[in-house]
Jmol script that loads the backbone (N, CA, C; Angstrom):
load data "model"
ATOM      1  N   MET A   1     -27.107 -73.788 -15.153  1.00  0.00           N
ATOM      2  CA  MET A   1     -27.696 -73.659 -13.828  1.00  0.00           C
ATOM      3  C   MET A   1     -29.115 -73.094 -13.938  1.00  0.00           C
ATOM      4  N   LYS A   2     -29.996 -73.640 -13.157  1.00  0.00           N
ATOM      5  CA  LYS A   2     -31.350 -73.094 -13.114  1.00  0.00           C
ATOM      6  C   LYS A   2     -31.324 -71.776 -12.341  1.00  0.00           C
ATOM      7  N   LYS A   3     -32.100 -70.840 -12.790  1.00  0.00           N
ATOM      8  CA  LYS A   3     -32.163 -69.538 -12.133  1.00  0.00           C
ATOM      9  C   LYS A   3     -33.161 -69.581 -10.984  1.00  0.00           C
ATOM     10  N   GLY A   4     -32.817 -68.876  -9.896  1.00  0.00           N
ATOM     11  CA  GLY A   4     -33.731 -68.728  -8.773  1.00  0.00           C
ATOM     12  C   GLY A   4     -33.682 -69.819  -7.724  1.00  0.00           C
ATOM     13  N   ILE A   5     -32.850 -70.858  -7.906  1.00  0.00           N
ATOM     14  CA  ILE A   5     -32.817 -71.920  -6.900  1.00  0.00           C
ATOM     15  C   ILE A   5     -31.505 -71.955  -6.114  1.00  0.00           C
ATOM     16  N   HIS A   6     -30.499 -71.210  -6.554  1.00  0.00           N
ATOM     17  CA  HIS A   6     -29.201 -71.235  -5.898  1.00  0.00           C
ATOM     18  C   HIS A   6     -29.038 -70.027  -4.975  1.00  0.00           C
ATOM     19  N   PRO A   7     -28.393 -70.207  -3.820  1.00  0.00           N
ATOM     20  CA  PRO A   7     -28.166 -69.067  -2.918  1.00  0.00           C
ATOM     21  C   PRO A   7     -27.116 -68.117  -3.501  1.00  0.00           C
ATOM     22  N   ASP A   8     -27.134 -66.881  -3.035  1.00  0.00           N
ATOM     23  CA  ASP A   8     -26.139 -65.895  -3.471  1.00  0.00           C
ATOM     24  C   ASP A   8     -24.762 -66.344  -3.020  1.00  0.00           C
ATOM     25  N   TYR A   9     -23.799 -66.243  -3.924  1.00  0.00           N
ATOM     26  CA  TYR A   9     -22.432 -66.678  -3.660  1.00  0.00           C
ATOM     27  C   TYR A   9     -21.532 -65.476  -3.886  1.00  0.00           C
ATOM     28  N   GLY A  10     -21.028 -64.907  -2.787  1.00  0.00           N
ATOM     29  CA  GLY A  10     -20.197 -63.723  -2.905  1.00  0.00           C
ATOM     30  C   GLY A  10     -19.154 -63.673  -1.809  1.00  0.00           C
ATOM     31  N   TYR A  11     -18.385 -62.594  -1.797  1.00  0.00           N
ATOM     32  CA  TYR A  11     -17.322 -62.443  -0.804  1.00  0.00           C
ATOM     33  C   TYR A  11     -17.897 -62.162   0.580  1.00  0.00           C
ATOM     34  N   VAL A  12     -17.317 -62.826   1.578  1.00  0.00           N
ATOM     35  CA  VAL A  12     -17.692 -62.666   2.979  1.00  0.00           C
ATOM     36  C   VAL A  12     -16.403 -62.606   3.790  1.00  0.00           C
ATOM     37  N   VAL A  13     -16.367 -61.748   4.808  1.00  0.00           N
ATOM     38  CA  VAL A  13     -15.209 -61.656   5.693  1.00  0.00           C
ATOM     39  C   VAL A  13     -15.501 -62.484   6.937  1.00  0.00           C
ATOM     40  N   PHE A  14     -14.597 -63.402   7.261  1.00  0.00           N
ATOM     41  CA  PHE A  14     -14.702 -64.213   8.476  1.00  0.00           C
ATOM     42  C   PHE A  14     -13.674 -63.712   9.472  1.00  0.00           C
ATOM     43  N   ARG A  15     -14.090 -63.514  10.732  1.00  0.00           N
ATOM     44  CA  ARG A  15     -13.200 -63.043  11.787  1.00  0.00           C
ATOM     45  C   ARG A  15     -13.119 -64.099  12.888  1.00  0.00           C
ATOM     46  N   ASP A  16     -11.889 -64.489  13.211  1.00  0.00           N
ATOM     47  CA  ASP A  16     -11.645 -65.413  14.317  1.00  0.00           C
ATOM     48  C   ASP A  16     -11.618 -64.571  15.594  1.00  0.00           C
ATOM     49  N   THR A  17     -12.624 -64.738  16.452  1.00  0.00           N
ATOM     50  CA  THR A  17     -12.736 -63.888  17.642  1.00  0.00           C
ATOM     51  C   THR A  17     -11.689 -64.215  18.706  1.00  0.00           C
ATOM     52  N   SER A  18     -11.074 -65.392  18.659  1.00  0.00           N
ATOM     53  CA  SER A  18     -10.091 -65.736  19.677  1.00  0.00           C
ATOM     54  C   SER A  18      -8.726 -65.101  19.410  1.00  0.00           C
ATOM     55  N   CYS A  19      -8.404 -64.800  18.147  1.00  0.00           N
ATOM     56  CA  CYS A  19      -7.108 -64.177  17.859  1.00  0.00           C
ATOM     57  C   CYS A  19      -7.238 -62.896  17.051  1.00  0.00           C
ATOM     58  N   GLY A  20      -8.416 -62.598  16.532  1.00  0.00           N
ATOM     59  CA  GLY A  20      -8.631 -61.344  15.814  1.00  0.00           C
ATOM     60  C   GLY A  20      -8.285 -61.385  14.336  1.00  0.00           C
ATOM     61  N   ARG A  21      -7.857 -62.503  13.815  1.00  0.00           N
ATOM     62  CA  ARG A  21      -7.476 -62.601  12.406  1.00  0.00           C
ATOM     63  C   ARG A  21      -8.712 -62.608  11.521  1.00  0.00           C
ATOM     64  N   GLU A  22      -8.640 -61.910  10.398  1.00  0.00           N
ATOM     65  CA  GLU A  22      -9.740 -61.857   9.448  1.00  0.00           C
ATOM     66  C   GLU A  22      -9.278 -62.381   8.094  1.00  0.00           C
ATOM     67  N   PHE A  23     -10.188 -63.031   7.380  1.00  0.00           N
ATOM     68  CA  PHE A  23      -9.894 -63.458   6.024  1.00  0.00           C
ATOM     69  C   PHE A  23     -11.160 -63.365   5.193  1.00  0.00           C
ATOM     70  N   ARG A  24     -10.973 -63.096   3.908  1.00  0.00           N
ATOM     71  CA  ARG A  24     -12.090 -62.893   2.993  1.00  0.00           C
ATOM     72  C   ARG A  24     -12.101 -64.021   1.965  1.00  0.00           C
ATOM     73  N   ILE A  25     -13.233 -64.713   1.879  1.00  0.00           N
ATOM     74  CA  ILE A  25     -13.405 -65.766   0.893  1.00  0.00           C
ATOM     75  C   ILE A  25     -14.826 -65.677   0.345  1.00  0.00           C
ATOM     76  N   ARG A  26     -15.084 -66.425  -0.686  1.00  0.00           N
ATOM     77  CA  ARG A  26     -16.443 -66.474  -1.228  1.00  0.00           C
ATOM     78  C   ARG A  26     -17.232 -67.536  -0.486  1.00  0.00           C
ATOM     79  N   SER A  27     -18.477 -67.208  -0.167  1.00  0.00           N
ATOM     80  CA  SER A  27     -19.316 -68.111   0.599  1.00  0.00           C
ATOM     81  C   SER A  27     -20.783 -67.774   0.368  1.00  0.00           C
ATOM     82  N   THR A  28     -21.649 -68.667   0.804  1.00  0.00           N
ATOM     83  CA  THR A  28     -23.086 -68.404   0.754  1.00  0.00           C
ATOM     84  C   THR A  28     -23.617 -67.961   2.117  1.00  0.00           C
ATOM     85  N   CYS A  29     -22.720 -67.809   3.117  1.00  0.00           N
ATOM     86  CA  CYS A  29     -23.142 -67.382   4.457  1.00  0.00           C
ATOM     87  C   CYS A  29     -23.719 -65.975   4.396  1.00  0.00           C
ATOM     88  N   LYS A  30     -24.718 -65.755   5.231  1.00  0.00           N
ATOM     89  CA  LYS A  30     -25.332 -64.437   5.330  1.00  0.00           C
ATOM     90  C   LYS A  30     -25.121 -63.903   6.738  1.00  0.00           C
ATOM     91  N   SER A  31     -25.052 -62.579   6.865  1.00  0.00           N
ATOM     92  CA  SER A  31     -24.848 -61.972   8.165  1.00  0.00           C
ATOM     93  C   SER A  31     -25.470 -60.583   8.182  1.00  0.00           C
ATOM     94  N   ASP A  32     -25.916 -60.170   9.375  1.00  0.00           N
ATOM     95  CA  ASP A  32     -26.440 -58.819   9.545  1.00  0.00           C
ATOM     96  C   ASP A  32     -25.318 -57.817   9.769  1.00  0.00           C
ATOM     97  N   GLN A  33     -24.153 -58.294  10.201  1.00  0.00           N
ATOM     98  CA  GLN A  33     -23.007 -57.421  10.459  1.00  0.00           C
ATOM     99  C   GLN A  33     -22.214 -57.212   9.178  1.00  0.00           C
ATOM    100  N   THR A  34     -21.575 -56.038   9.067  1.00  0.00           N
ATOM    101  CA  THR A  34     -20.721 -55.749   7.925  1.00  0.00           C
ATOM    102  C   THR A  34     -19.406 -55.172   8.425  1.00  0.00           C
ATOM    103  N   THR A  35     -18.398 -55.216   7.558  1.00  0.00           N
ATOM    104  CA  THR A  35     -17.102 -54.636   7.870  1.00  0.00           C
ATOM    105  C   THR A  35     -16.479 -54.112   6.583  1.00  0.00           C
ATOM    106  N   VAL A  36     -15.552 -53.169   6.731  1.00  0.00           N
ATOM    107  CA  VAL A  36     -14.839 -52.624   5.580  1.00  0.00           C
ATOM    108  C   VAL A  36     -13.529 -53.385   5.451  1.00  0.00           C
ATOM    109  N   TRP A  37     -13.288 -53.965   4.286  1.00  0.00           N
ATOM    110  CA  TRP A  37     -12.092 -54.756   4.033  1.00  0.00           C
ATOM    111  C   TRP A  37     -10.960 -53.850   3.561  1.00  0.00           C
ATOM    112  N   GLU A  38      -9.783 -54.394   3.365  1.00  0.00           N
ATOM    113  CA  GLU A  38      -8.589 -53.647   2.977  1.00  0.00           C
ATOM    114  C   GLU A  38      -8.746 -52.920   1.646  1.00  0.00           C
ATOM    115  N   ASP A  39      -9.624 -53.409   0.778  1.00  0.00           N
ATOM    116  CA  ASP A  39      -9.830 -52.766  -0.515  1.00  0.00           C
ATOM    117  C   ASP A  39     -10.809 -51.599  -0.443  1.00  0.00           C
ATOM    118  N   GLY A  40     -11.349 -51.312   0.754  1.00  0.00           N
ATOM    119  CA  GLY A  40     -12.262 -50.199   0.946  1.00  0.00           C
ATOM    120  C   GLY A  40     -13.720 -50.540   0.717  1.00  0.00           C
ATOM    121  N   LYS A  41     -14.024 -51.767   0.338  1.00  0.00           N
ATOM    122  CA  LYS A  41     -15.403 -52.183   0.109  1.00  0.00           C
ATOM    123  C   LYS A  41     -15.981 -52.796   1.375  1.00  0.00           C
ATOM    124  N   THR A  42     -17.298 -52.739   1.492  1.00  0.00           N
ATOM    125  CA  THR A  42     -18.004 -53.286   2.643  1.00  0.00           C
ATOM    126  C   THR A  42     -18.497 -54.689   2.314  1.00  0.00           C
ATOM    127  N   TYR A  43     -18.225 -55.630   3.235  1.00  0.00           N
ATOM    128  CA  TYR A  43     -18.610 -57.025   3.056  1.00  0.00           C
ATOM    129  C   TYR A  43     -19.341 -57.517   4.307  1.00  0.00           C
ATOM    130  N   PRO A  44     -20.166 -58.559   4.175  1.00  0.00           N
ATOM    131  CA  PRO A  44     -20.786 -59.172   5.357  1.00  0.00           C
ATOM    132  C   PRO A  44     -19.705 -59.763   6.263  1.00  0.00           C
ATOM    133  N   LEU A  45     -19.925 -59.719   7.563  1.00  0.00           N
ATOM    134  CA  LEU A  45     -18.960 -60.212   8.550  1.00  0.00           C
ATOM    135  C   LEU A  45     -19.560 -61.381   9.310  1.00  0.00           C
ATOM    136  N   VAL A  46     -18.813 -62.498   9.364  1.00  0.00           N
ATOM    137  CA  VAL A  46     -19.223 -63.680  10.118  1.00  0.00           C
ATOM    138  C   VAL A  46     -18.148 -63.934  11.167  1.00  0.00           C
ATOM    139  N   ASN A  47     -18.532 -63.990  12.441  1.00  0.00           N
ATOM    140  CA  ASN A  47     -17.595 -64.240  13.531  1.00  0.00           C
ATOM    141  C   ASN A  47     -17.484 -65.736  13.791  1.00  0.00           C
ATOM    142  N   LEU A  48     -16.244 -66.203  13.956  1.00  0.00           N
ATOM    143  CA  LEU A  48     -15.953 -67.606  14.236  1.00  0.00           C
ATOM    144  C   LEU A  48     -15.290 -67.735  15.597  1.00  0.00           C
ATOM    145  N   ASP A  49     -15.534 -68.842  16.284  1.00  0.00           N
ATOM    146  CA  ASP A  49     -14.855 -69.103  17.552  1.00  0.00           C
ATOM    147  C   ASP A  49     -13.446 -69.632  17.314  1.00  0.00           C
ATOM    148  N   VAL A  50     -13.289 -70.482  16.330  1.00  0.00           N
ATOM    149  CA  VAL A  50     -11.998 -71.124  16.053  1.00  0.00           C
ATOM    150  C   VAL A  50     -11.796 -71.183  14.544  1.00  0.00           C
ATOM    151  N   SER A  51     -10.576 -70.912  14.122  1.00  0.00           N
ATOM    152  CA  SER A  51     -10.196 -71.099  12.722  1.00  0.00           C
ATOM    153  C   SER A  51      -8.797 -71.696  12.695  1.00  0.00           C
ATOM    154  N   SER A  52      -8.237 -71.846  11.525  1.00  0.00           N
ATOM    155  CA  SER A  52      -6.890 -72.404  11.429  1.00  0.00           C
ATOM    156  C   SER A  52      -5.850 -71.475  12.049  1.00  0.00           C
ATOM    157  N   ALA A  53      -6.183 -70.203  12.241  1.00  0.00           N
ATOM    158  CA  ALA A  53      -5.251 -69.257  12.846  1.00  0.00           C
ATOM    159  C   ALA A  53      -5.130 -69.456  14.356  1.00  0.00           C
ATOM    160  N   SER A  54      -6.114 -70.087  14.987  1.00  0.00           N
ATOM    161  CA  SER A  54      -6.078 -70.238  16.439  1.00  0.00           C
ATOM    162  C   SER A  54      -6.215 -71.676  16.929  1.00  0.00           C
ATOM    163  N   HIS A  55      -6.523 -72.625  16.051  1.00  0.00           N
ATOM    164  CA  HIS A  55      -6.725 -74.009  16.472  1.00  0.00           C
ATOM    165  C   HIS A  55      -5.385 -74.665  16.802  1.00  0.00           C
ATOM    166  N   PRO A  56      -5.280 -75.367  17.928  1.00  0.00           N
ATOM    167  CA  PRO A  56      -4.006 -75.975  18.335  1.00  0.00           C
ATOM    168  C   PRO A  56      -3.410 -76.944  17.322  1.00  0.00           C
ATOM    169  N   VAL A  57      -4.229 -77.622  16.534  1.00  0.00           N
ATOM    170  CA  VAL A  57      -3.703 -78.557  15.545  1.00  0.00           C
ATOM    171  C   VAL A  57      -2.889 -77.820  14.486  1.00  0.00           C
ATOM    172  N   TYR A  58      -3.344 -76.645  14.076  1.00  0.00           N
ATOM    173  CA  TYR A  58      -2.665 -75.885  13.034  1.00  0.00           C
ATOM    174  C   TYR A  58      -1.543 -75.008  13.581  1.00  0.00           C
ATOM    175  N   THR A  59      -1.670 -74.521  14.815  1.00  0.00           N
ATOM    176  CA  THR A  59      -0.662 -73.622  15.372  1.00  0.00           C
ATOM    177  C   THR A  59       0.455 -74.371  16.077  1.00  0.00           C
ATOM    178  N   GLY A  60       0.201 -75.620  16.488  1.00  0.00           N
ATOM    179  CA  GLY A  60       1.218 -76.394  17.195  1.00  0.00           C
ATOM    180  C   GLY A  60       1.296 -76.068  18.673  1.00  0.00           C
ATOM    181  N   LYS A  61       0.400 -75.244  19.170  1.00  0.00           N
ATOM    182  CA  LYS A  61       0.381 -74.875  20.582  1.00  0.00           C
ATOM    183  C   LYS A  61      -0.725 -75.653  21.282  1.00  0.00           C
ATOM    184  N   GLU A  62      -0.357 -76.328  22.363  1.00  0.00           N
ATOM    185  CA  GLU A  62      -1.354 -77.048  23.140  1.00  0.00           C
ATOM    186  C   GLU A  62      -1.706 -76.245  24.378  1.00  0.00           C
ATOM    187  N   ARG A  63      -2.901 -76.406  24.866  1.00  0.00           N
ATOM    188  CA  ARG A  63      -3.321 -75.722  26.074  1.00  0.00           C
ATOM    189  C   ARG A  63      -3.172 -76.676  27.251  1.00  0.00           C
ATOM    190  N   GLN A  64      -2.015 -76.659  27.875  1.00  0.00           N
ATOM    191  CA  GLN A  64      -1.722 -77.561  28.981  1.00  0.00           C
ATOM    192  C   GLN A  64      -2.389 -77.131  30.284  1.00  0.00           C
ATOM    193  N   VAL A  65      -2.659 -75.868  30.446  1.00  0.00           N
ATOM    194  CA  VAL A  65      -3.187 -75.365  31.714  1.00  0.00           C
ATOM    195  C   VAL A  65      -4.531 -76.000  32.032  1.00  0.00           C
ATOM    196  N   THR A  66      -5.441 -76.026  31.080  1.00  0.00           N
ATOM    197  CA  THR A  66      -6.758 -76.602  31.352  1.00  0.00           C
ATOM    198  C   THR A  66      -6.671 -78.115  31.485  1.00  0.00           C
ATOM    199  N   ALA A  67      -5.805 -78.745  30.716  1.00  0.00           N
ATOM    200  CA  ALA A  67      -5.680 -80.202  30.774  1.00  0.00           C
ATOM    201  C   ALA A  67      -5.106 -80.635  32.120  1.00  0.00           C
ATOM    202  N   GLU A  68      -4.102 -79.932  32.627  1.00  0.00           N
ATOM    203  CA  GLU A  68      -3.517 -80.286  33.912  1.00  0.00           C
ATOM    204  C   GLU A  68      -4.534 -80.129  35.032  1.00  0.00           C
ATOM    205  N   GLY A  69      -5.348 -79.113  34.956  1.00  0.00           N
ATOM    206  CA  GLY A  69      -6.370 -78.919  35.970  1.00  0.00           C
ATOM    207  C   GLY A  69      -7.390 -80.044  35.976  1.00  0.00           C
ATOM    208  N   ARG A  70      -7.762 -80.501  34.814  1.00  0.00           N
ATOM    209  CA  ARG A  70      -8.735 -81.590  34.717  1.00  0.00           C
ATOM    210  C   ARG A  70      -8.139 -82.901  35.215  1.00  0.00           C
ATOM    211  N   ILE A  71      -6.889 -83.150  34.880  1.00  0.00           N
ATOM    212  CA  ILE A  71      -6.231 -84.383  35.323  1.00  0.00           C
ATOM    213  C   ILE A  71      -6.073 -84.389  36.837  1.00  0.00           C
ATOM    214  N   ALA A  72      -5.668 -83.272  37.393  1.00  0.00           N
ATOM    215  CA  ALA A  72      -5.506 -83.181  38.847  1.00  0.00           C
ATOM    216  C   ALA A  72      -6.844 -83.369  39.558  1.00  0.00           C
ATOM    217  N   ARG A  73      -7.892 -82.784  39.010  1.00  0.00           N
ATOM    218  CA  ARG A  73      -9.222 -82.924  39.618  1.00  0.00           C
ATOM    219  C   ARG A  73      -9.692 -84.379  39.525  1.00  0.00           C
ATOM    220  N   PHE A  74      -9.420 -85.049  38.388  1.00  0.00           N
ATOM    221  CA  PHE A  74      -9.782 -86.452  38.240  1.00  0.00           C
ATOM    222  C   PHE A  74      -9.034 -87.317  39.245  1.00  0.00           C
ATOM    223  N   ASN A  75      -7.724 -87.107  39.367  1.00  0.00           N
ATOM    224  CA  ASN A  75      -6.923 -87.894  40.308  1.00  0.00           C
ATOM    225  C   ASN A  75      -7.344 -87.639  41.751  1.00  0.00           C
ATOM    226  N   LYS A  76      -7.752 -86.437  42.059  1.00  0.00           N
ATOM    227  CA  LYS A  76      -8.201 -86.109  43.406  1.00  0.00           C
ATOM    228  C   LYS A  76      -9.489 -86.869  43.738  1.00  0.00           C
ATOM    229  N   ARG A  77     -10.391 -86.986  42.767  1.00  0.00           N
ATOM    230  CA  ARG A  77     -11.671 -87.648  43.008  1.00  0.00           C
ATOM    231  C   ARG A  77     -11.564 -89.165  42.941  1.00  0.00           C
ATOM    232  N   PHE A  78     -10.796 -89.681  41.970  1.00  0.00           N
ATOM    233  CA  PHE A  78     -10.797 -91.114  41.717  1.00  0.00           C
ATOM    234  C   PHE A  78      -9.449 -91.782  41.906  1.00  0.00           C
ATOM    235  N   GLY A  79      -8.441 -91.068  42.326  1.00  0.00           N
ATOM    236  CA  GLY A  79      -7.104 -91.631  42.482  1.00  0.00           C
ATOM    237  C   GLY A  79      -7.037 -92.695  43.563  1.00  0.00           C
ATOM    238  N   SER A  80      -7.821 -92.519  44.625  1.00  0.00           N
ATOM    239  CA  SER A  80      -7.792 -93.487  45.718  1.00  0.00           C
ATOM    240  C   SER A  80      -8.426 -94.835  45.297  1.00  0.00           C
ATOM    241  N   LEU A  81      -9.323 -94.827  44.339  1.00  0.00           N
ATOM    242  CA  LEU A  81      -9.951 -96.056  43.883  1.00  0.00           C
ATOM    243  C   LEU A  81      -8.944 -96.943  43.114  1.00  0.00           C
ATOM    244  N   ALA A  82      -8.015 -96.333  42.421  1.00  0.00           N
ATOM    245  CA  ALA A  82      -7.046 -97.078  41.631  1.00  0.00           C
ATOM    246  C   ALA A  82      -6.013 -97.756  42.528  1.00  0.00           C
ATOM    247  N   LYS A  83      -5.771 -97.230  43.735  1.00  0.00           N
ATOM    248  CA  LYS A  83      -4.764 -97.777  44.640  1.00  0.00           C
ATOM    249  C   LYS A  83      -5.236 -99.043  45.329  1.00  0.00           C
ATOM    250  N   LYS A  84      -6.531 -99.259  45.397  1.00  0.00           N
ATOM    251  CA  LYS A  84      -7.072-100.431  46.112  1.00  0.00           C
ATOM    252  C   LYS A  84      -6.914-101.697  45.362  1.00  0.00           C
TER     253      LYS A  84
END
end "model"
wireframe off; spacefill off
backbone 0.3
color backbone group
């Protein structure tokens, strides 16, 4: 490997903000925030909106509440056009 052209590759803690789950992996991501991990060391912290811990495809949970609202709103606006 050439020296000086590759980004730093080290441990980073990723936090899923929707469920609070944290996991530590190696990455080149950089962050101004830090957190103390289970081993007592401080690592950079990157916040995520969705991860495998909260995504419906991986958890098997679907969000029907928002989908039903959208379908009802669609039928209310355009349902009469389909009947003609």
